[in-house]
DSSP file (Angstrom, degrees, kcal/mol; ACC not computed):
  #  RESIDUE AA STRUCTURE BP1 BP2  ACC     N-H-->O    O-->H-N    N-H-->O    O-->H-N    TCO  KAPPA ALPHA  PHI   PSI    X-CA   Y-CA   Z-CA
    1    1 A X              0   0    0      0, 0.0     2,-0.2     0, 0.0     3,-0.0   0.000 360.0 360.0 360.0 132.5   21.0   81.5   63.1
    2    2 A X        -     0   0    0      1,-0.1     2,-0.4     0, 0.0     0, 0.0  -0.499 360.0-109.1 -81.2 150.5   19.8   85.0   62.2
    3    3 A X        -     0   0    0     -2,-0.2     2,-0.2     1,-0.0    -1,-0.1  -0.646  34.6-144.1 -79.4 129.5   22.0   87.3   60.2
    4    4 A X        -     0   0    0     -2,-0.4     2,-0.1     1,-0.1     6,-0.0  -0.548  25.7 -92.7 -92.1 160.4   23.3   90.2   62.3
    5    5 A X    >   -     0   0    0     -2,-0.2     3,-1.3     1,-0.1    -1,-0.1  -0.410  33.4-122.1 -67.2 145.9   23.8   93.7   61.1
    6    6 A X  T 3  S+     0   0    0      1,-0.3    -1,-0.1    -2,-0.1    -2,-0.0   0.754 110.7  47.7 -65.4 -23.8   27.3   94.4   59.7
    7    7 A X  T 3  S+     0   0    0      2,-0.1     2,-0.3     0, 0.0    -1,-0.3   0.453  89.6  99.9 -97.4   0.0   27.9   97.2   62.2
    8    8 A X  S <  S-     0   0    0     -3,-1.3    -4,-0.1     1,-0.1     2,-0.0  -0.643  78.4-111.8 -86.3 143.8   26.8   95.3   65.3
    9    9 A X        -     0   0    0     -2,-0.3     2,-0.2     1,-0.1    -4,-0.1  -0.339  28.5-122.1 -71.3 153.7   29.4   93.7   67.6
   10   10 A X        -     0   0    0      1,-0.1    -1,-0.1    -6,-0.0     2,-0.1  -0.614  27.3-107.8 -92.2 157.3   29.7   90.0   67.8
   11   11 A X     >  -     0   0    0     -2,-0.2     4,-2.3     1,-0.1     5,-0.1  -0.366  26.6-113.0 -77.5 162.8   29.3   88.1   71.1
   12   12 A X  H  > S+     0   0    0      1,-0.2     4,-2.4     2,-0.2     5,-0.2   0.897 118.5  53.0 -63.1 -40.1   32.3   86.6   72.7
   13   13 A X  H  > S+     0   0    0      1,-0.2     4,-2.0     2,-0.2    -1,-0.2   0.904 109.6  48.3 -62.6 -40.8   31.0   83.1   72.1
   14   14 A X  H  > S+     0   0    0      2,-0.2     4,-2.5     1,-0.2     5,-0.2   0.899 109.6  53.5 -66.1 -39.8   30.6   83.8   68.4
   15   15 A X  H  X S+     0   0    0     -4,-2.3     4,-2.7     1,-0.2    -2,-0.2   0.946 110.9  45.0 -58.4 -49.5   34.1   85.2   68.3
   16   16 A X  H  X S+     0   0    0     -4,-2.4     4,-2.6     2,-0.2    -1,-0.2   0.840 111.2  53.5 -68.2 -32.7   35.6   82.1   69.8
   17   17 A X  H  X S+     0   0    0     -4,-2.0     4,-1.9    -5,-0.2    -1,-0.2   0.938 113.0  43.4 -64.0 -45.9   33.5   79.8   67.5
   18   18 A X  H  X S+     0   0    0     -4,-2.5     4,-2.5     2,-0.2     5,-0.2   0.899 113.3  52.7 -65.8 -40.8   34.8   81.7   64.4
   19   19 A X  H  X S+     0   0    0     -4,-2.7     4,-2.8    -5,-0.2    -2,-0.2   0.936 110.3  46.8 -59.8 -49.0   38.3   81.7   65.8
   20   20 A X  H  X S+     0   0    0     -4,-2.6     4,-1.8     1,-0.2    -1,-0.2   0.873 112.0  51.8 -63.3 -37.5   38.3   77.9   66.4
   21   21 A X  H  X S+     0   0    0     -4,-1.9     4,-1.4    -5,-0.2    -2,-0.2   0.941 114.9  40.4 -64.2 -48.1   36.9   77.4   62.9
   22   22 A X  H  X S+     0   0    0     -4,-2.5     4,-2.9     1,-0.2     5,-0.3   0.892 110.8  58.4 -69.2 -40.0   39.5   79.4   61.2
   23   23 A X  H  X S+     0   0    0     -4,-2.8     4,-2.4    -5,-0.2    -1,-0.2   0.900 105.8  49.4 -58.6 -42.3   42.3   78.1   63.3
   24   24 A X  H  X S+     0   0    0     -4,-1.8     4,-2.1     2,-0.2    -1,-0.2   0.901 112.5  47.3 -64.0 -40.9   41.6   74.5   62.3
   25   25 A X  H  X S+     0   0    0     -4,-1.4     4,-2.3     2,-0.2    -2,-0.2   0.901 112.8  48.2 -68.2 -40.9   41.6   75.5   58.6
   26   26 A X  H  X S+     0   0    0     -4,-2.9     4,-2.5     2,-0.2    -2,-0.2   0.904 110.5  52.3 -65.7 -40.3   44.8   77.5   58.9
   27   27 A X  H  X S+     0   0    0     -4,-2.4     4,-2.2    -5,-0.3    -2,-0.2   0.915 110.4  48.1 -61.2 -43.6   46.4   74.6   60.7
   28   28 A X  H  X S+     0   0    0     -4,-2.1     4,-2.4     1,-0.2     5,-0.2   0.904 111.5  50.5 -62.9 -41.6   45.4   72.2   57.9
   29   29 A X  H  X S+     0   0    0     -4,-2.3     4,-2.3     1,-0.2     5,-0.2   0.907 110.2  49.3 -64.2 -42.2   46.7   74.6   55.3
   30   30 A X  H  X S+     0   0    0     -4,-2.5     4,-2.2     2,-0.2    -2,-0.2   0.927 112.9  46.9 -63.2 -45.4   50.1   75.0   57.1
   31   31 A X  H  X S+     0   0    0     -4,-2.2     4,-2.1     1,-0.2    -2,-0.2   0.916 114.9  44.8 -65.3 -43.5   50.5   71.2   57.4
   32   32 A X  H  X S+     0   0    0     -4,-2.4     4,-2.4     2,-0.2    -1,-0.2   0.878 113.1  50.6 -71.6 -35.3   49.6   70.4   53.8
   33   33 A X  H  X S+     0   0    0     -4,-2.3     4,-2.6    -5,-0.2     5,-0.2   0.899 110.0  51.0 -66.8 -38.5   51.8   73.2   52.4
   34   34 A X  H  X S+     0   0    0     -4,-2.2     4,-2.5    -5,-0.2    -2,-0.2   0.926 111.0  47.9 -63.0 -44.4   54.7   72.0   54.5
   35   35 A X  H  X S+     0   0    0     -4,-2.1     4,-2.1     2,-0.2    -2,-0.2   0.918 112.1  50.3 -62.3 -43.3   54.3   68.4   53.2
   36   36 A X  H  X S+     0   0    0     -4,-2.4     4,-1.4     1,-0.2    -2,-0.2   0.936 114.9  41.8 -60.4 -48.9   54.0   69.7   49.6
   37   37 A X  H  X S+     0   0    0     -4,-2.6     4,-2.6     1,-0.2    -1,-0.2   0.858 111.7  55.7 -70.6 -33.5   57.1   71.8   49.8
   38   38 A X  H  X S+     0   0    0     -4,-2.5     4,-2.7    -5,-0.2     5,-0.3   0.885 103.5  54.9 -66.8 -38.6   59.1   69.1   51.7
   39   39 A X  H  X S+     0   0    0     -4,-2.1     4,-1.8     1,-0.2    -1,-0.2   0.941 114.6  40.0 -57.4 -47.5   58.4   66.6   49.0
   40   40 A X  H  X S+     0   0    0     -4,-1.4     4,-2.0     2,-0.2    -2,-0.2   0.864 114.0  53.5 -72.2 -36.1   59.9   68.9   46.4
   41   41 A X  H  X S+     0   0    0     -4,-2.6     4,-1.4     2,-0.2    -2,-0.2   0.926 110.1  47.0 -64.1 -45.0   62.7   70.1   48.6
   42   42 A X  H  X S+     0   0    0     -4,-2.7     4,-1.3     1,-0.2     8,-0.3   0.912 112.4  49.4 -64.1 -42.7   63.9   66.5   49.4
   43   43 A X  H  < S+     0   0    0     -4,-1.8     7,-0.3    -5,-0.3    -1,-0.2   0.869 112.9  48.2 -65.1 -35.8   63.8   65.5   45.7
   44   44 A X  H  < S+     0   0    0     -4,-2.0    -1,-0.2     1,-0.2    -2,-0.2   0.720 115.0  43.6 -77.4 -21.1   65.8   68.6   44.7
   45   45 A X  H  < S+     0   0    0     -4,-1.4     2,-0.4    -3,-0.3    -1,-0.2   0.601 114.1  43.9-101.6 -11.8   68.4   68.2   47.4
   46   46 A X     X  -     0   0    0     -4,-1.3     4,-2.3    -5,-0.1    -1,-0.2  -0.953  56.8-160.5-141.6 117.1   69.2   64.4   47.2
   47   47 A X  H  > S+     0   0    0     -2,-0.4     4,-2.7     1,-0.2     5,-0.2   0.862  95.1  56.2 -64.5 -37.0   69.6   62.4   44.0
   48   48 A X  H  > S+     0   0    0      2,-0.2     4,-1.8     1,-0.2    -1,-0.2   0.911 110.2  44.8 -63.1 -41.9   68.9   59.1   45.8
   49   49 A X  H  > S+     0   0    0     -7,-0.2     4,-2.6     2,-0.2    -2,-0.2   0.918 111.6  53.2 -67.7 -42.6   65.6   60.4   47.0
   50   50 A X  H  X S+     0   0    0     -4,-2.3     4,-2.2    -7,-0.3    -2,-0.2   0.922 108.5  50.2 -57.0 -45.2   64.7   61.8   43.6
   51   51 A X  H  X S+     0   0    0     -4,-2.7     4,-1.1     1,-0.2    -1,-0.2   0.870 109.7  50.4 -63.4 -36.7   65.4   58.4   42.0
   52   52 A X  H  X S+     0   0    0     -4,-1.8     4,-0.9     2,-0.2     3,-0.4   0.901 109.1  51.7 -67.6 -39.7   63.1   56.7   44.6
   53   53 A X  H >< S+     0   0    0     -4,-2.6     3,-0.8     1,-0.2     7,-0.3   0.902 105.5  56.7 -59.1 -39.9   60.4   59.2   43.8
   54   54 A X  H >< S+     0   0    0     -4,-2.2     3,-1.1     1,-0.2    -1,-0.2   0.800  96.6  62.8 -64.5 -28.8   60.8   58.4   40.1
   55   55 A X  H 3< S+     0   0    0     -4,-1.1    -1,-0.2    -3,-0.4    -2,-0.2   0.835 121.2  23.0 -64.5 -31.5   60.1   54.7   40.8
   56   56 A X  T <X S+     0   0    0     -4,-0.9     4,-1.9    -3,-0.8     3,-0.3  -0.363  80.7 149.8-128.5  51.4   56.6   55.7   42.0
   57   57 A X  H <>  +     0   0    0     -3,-1.1     4,-2.7     1,-0.2     5,-0.2   0.853  68.9  54.7 -59.0 -40.8   56.2   59.0   40.2
   58   58 A X  H  > S+     0   0    0      1,-0.2     4,-2.6     2,-0.2    -1,-0.2   0.916 107.9  50.2 -62.0 -41.9   52.5   58.8   39.8
   59   59 A X  H  > S+     0   0    0     -3,-0.3     4,-2.6     1,-0.2    -1,-0.2   0.937 113.6  44.6 -60.5 -46.6   52.0   58.2   43.5
   60   60 A X  H  X S+     0   0    0     -4,-1.9     4,-2.5    -7,-0.3    -2,-0.2   0.855 112.7  51.4 -70.3 -34.4   54.1   61.2   44.4
   61   61 A X  H  X S+     0   0    0     -4,-2.7     4,-2.6    -5,-0.2     5,-0.2   0.940 112.8  45.2 -65.3 -46.2   52.5   63.4   41.8
   62   62 A X  H  X S+     0   0    0     -4,-2.6     4,-2.3    -5,-0.2    -2,-0.2   0.924 115.0  48.1 -63.6 -43.6   49.0   62.6   43.0
   63   63 A X  H  X S+     0   0    0     -4,-2.6     4,-2.4    -5,-0.2    -1,-0.2   0.923 111.9  49.8 -62.2 -44.0   50.1   63.1   46.6
   64   64 A X  H  X S+     0   0    0     -4,-2.5     4,-2.2     1,-0.2    -2,-0.2   0.922 112.6  46.0 -61.8 -45.0   51.7   66.4   45.8
   65   65 A X  H  X S+     0   0    0     -4,-2.6     4,-2.7     1,-0.2    -1,-0.2   0.852 110.4  54.6 -67.2 -33.6   48.7   67.7   44.0
   66   66 A X  H  X S+     0   0    0     -4,-2.3     4,-2.5     2,-0.2    -2,-0.2   0.915 108.9  47.6 -65.8 -42.2   46.4   66.5   46.8
   67   67 A X  H  X S+     0   0    0     -4,-2.4     4,-2.0     2,-0.2    -2,-0.2   0.924 113.3  48.7 -61.9 -43.6   48.4   68.4   49.3
   68   68 A X  H  X S+     0   0    0     -4,-2.2     4,-1.8     1,-0.2    -2,-0.2   0.916 112.2  47.8 -64.3 -43.3   48.4   71.5   47.1
   69   69 A X  H  X S+     0   0    0     -4,-2.7     4,-2.7     1,-0.2     5,-0.2   0.904 110.1  52.3 -64.6 -41.3   44.6   71.2   46.6
   70   70 A X  H  X S+     0   0    0     -4,-2.5     4,-2.4     1,-0.2    -1,-0.2   0.885 105.5  56.5 -62.1 -38.5   44.0   70.8   50.3
   71   71 A X  H  X S+     0   0    0     -4,-2.0     4,-1.0     1,-0.2    -1,-0.2   0.942 112.9  39.5 -57.2 -49.4   46.0   73.9   51.0
   72   72 A X  H  X S+     0   0    0     -4,-1.8     4,-2.4     1,-0.2     3,-0.2   0.884 114.0  53.2 -71.6 -38.6   43.8   76.0   48.7
   73   73 A X  H  X S+     0   0    0     -4,-2.7     4,-2.1     1,-0.2    -1,-0.2   0.889 103.5  57.3 -64.5 -38.5   40.5   74.4   49.8
   74   74 A X  H  < S+     0   0    0     -4,-2.4     4,-0.3     1,-0.2    -1,-0.2   0.845 112.9  40.6 -64.7 -31.8   41.2   75.0   53.4
   75   75 A X  H >X S+     0   0    0     -4,-1.0     3,-1.2    -3,-0.2     4,-0.7   0.862 110.9  56.9 -79.6 -37.0   41.5   78.8   52.7
   76   76 A X  H >X S+     0   0    0     -4,-2.4     4,-1.5     1,-0.3     3,-1.1   0.853  95.9  66.0 -61.7 -34.2   38.6   78.8   50.3
   77   77 A X  H 3< S+     0   0    0     -4,-2.1    -1,-0.3     1,-0.3    -2,-0.2   0.798 102.4  48.0 -59.4 -27.9   36.3   77.4   53.0
   78   78 A X  H <4 S+     0   0    0     -3,-1.2    -1,-0.3    -4,-0.3    -2,-0.2   0.638 104.8  59.3 -87.9 -14.6   36.8   80.6   55.0
   79   79 A X  H <<        0   0    0     -3,-1.1    -2,-0.2    -4,-0.7    -1,-0.2   0.856 360.0 360.0 -81.4 -35.6   36.1   83.0   52.1
   80   80 A X     <        0   0    0     -4,-1.5    -1,-0.2     0, 0.0    -2,-0.1   0.501 360.0 360.0 -66.0 360.0   32.6   81.7   51.3
């Protein structure tokens, strides 16, 4: 694909391609951020759930960090 001039308009097909690409990344970021915040919200609001998290703390820490990393990576993909 050739590089277009910064002041030239994009075609409709190019617009929709870019839209679909960004939409998927934003959707992934929203879902992973929701999962990340929900894990912490549940643990903070219910002692029984917090205690169950503590039984498998390494699993929940890794999962939480994975959700957080996915959130940032999905946005970073659009910056480059």
